[in-house]
N, C-alpha and C positions, 0 to 999 in steps of 0.2 A: 375814578371818574373826576374829571376837571369840572370845579364849580367856578362860574364867572358871574360877578355882580357889578353893578355901578358903584364908583366911588362916591361917597357922601362928604359934604364939607367939614364934618367933624373929624373926619380921617386925614386931614391935611398933613399931619406929621408922619403917618404911615406913607402917604403918597410922596412926601419929601424923601423919607428913607429909602424907598424902593427905586424912585428916580435917581437919587444921588449913587445907590448901588450900581444901578445900570450904566450910570457914566463912567463909574470907576471900573466896571468889568468891561465895557465895551466902548472906549472913548472914540473910536473912529465910526461908530455906527450911528451917531447923532449929530444934528446940526448945532447943538449947543454943546457946552463943556461944562464939567464938574466946577471949575473954577467961577464960571458964570452962574451957575445955578445954586451953587452952595450959598451965595449971598442973598438969594431971594428973601424978601420979607414974608413973614407969616400972612400978611394980607395977600401978596401975590400967590402963595400957595393955596390959600382959602379961595380965591377967586378961581382958579384952576381946577380944584376939587369941586367947586360948586357948578361947574359947567353942564353936568349930566351926560357927557360923552366920554368919560374915562372909566375904565373898567379893570378891577383887579381879577386876577385868577388865583384859585386855591387848589392844590393837589393835596387831598386829606391825608394821603400816605406819607407826605413829606412834612406838611404843616396845615394846621387849621387856623392857627393864631396869625401867622404872617403871610401875605400874598406871595406866590411864587412866579407871578407874571403881572405886567401892565400893558395896556395898549388904549389908544383913545382914538376919536375921530372928530373931524370938524368939517363944516361946509366950506369948501374952497372957492367956490364960484358957481355960476349957472351949471346945473346938471351934474356938478361934481363934489364929491366928499373926498377927505384924505385921511388915511390911515396914519397914525403918528405915535411916537414913543413906545414903539413895540419893543418889549424885552421879556425874556424868560430867565429866571435864575439858572445858572449852570446845573444845580443839581435835579431840575425839573425838565431839562431838555430831553428832547426825543420821547416824551411821554404825552403828547397831545395838548400840551397847554398852549403852544402857539397857535394851533388850528382853532382851538376853542376861543382864543381872543379874537382871531380873525372872524370867526362865525359871528362873535357878538357884535364887533364893530360893523361887520357887513349888515347885520340884522338892523342895527341902529341907524345906518345910512339908508337902508332900503325905507325906513320909516320917515325919512325927511322929505318934505314935499319937493318933487321935481327932480330928485338926485337919480341919475341914471348910470353913474359909474363910480367906482371907488379906486382912488389912486394912492400911491405911496411912492417915497423916496427911499432908495436903498444903496448904501455904498457898494460901487461896482465890484470891489473885491471880496464882498461878504458872501460867499457862495452858499454857505449852509441857509442863510436868511433867504436868499434868491430862491434856492430849491423849495423852500417853504412855501414862499409865495406862489411858485408856479404850481405846486401841488393844490393850493387853495384857488387857482383860477387866474391869476394875475400873469400878463404877459408884458413884456419889453414894449415901451412906446418908441423908442429912439431919441427921447429928451434926455439931456444929461446937463450937469452943472459941477462945479467945484463944491467939495463939501464944505459948508460954512465955517465949521470948527477946525477944519484942517484942508486947505485949498489945495494941498499937494495930491489929495485923493479925489476921485469923482464919484458922483452919485448918479444914479439912474431912475427914471420913472417907470414904474410898474402900474398897470391898470387892469381892471376887471369890470365887466358889465354888471349891473344889478338887475 
């Protein structure tokens, strides 16, 4: 069983470590880069952790001490929230961690006043992530842009109603 819980501000180092691990593992999956984020100050990590919309996932048979996944959400504009920073450790993939994180961010987004859809950006060539999002009710919108961290790649928007 996957356990998912909100990140708290005192866990800023854990957040930093899992985010940097994600950027090292999948550099073309995110709009930012390891080089950019490794220089973040403690204050910036604390601010991100304090937002209340970041979640750690734990897979007890893998580790109860360290999270095996991360995802977050934020209100993007009228009626829309966005799923961000989604990552599952390679040793926990295929075990329901991604689905559990998406469910928790969806629950968070549904609790925000006036939010009617949850969107995300995904690198077009990231087929495993796109399949996961499709299984969780997301569909392509047709919107696309160059990936900010690697403009040679495109990312696409997927959305699901809440």
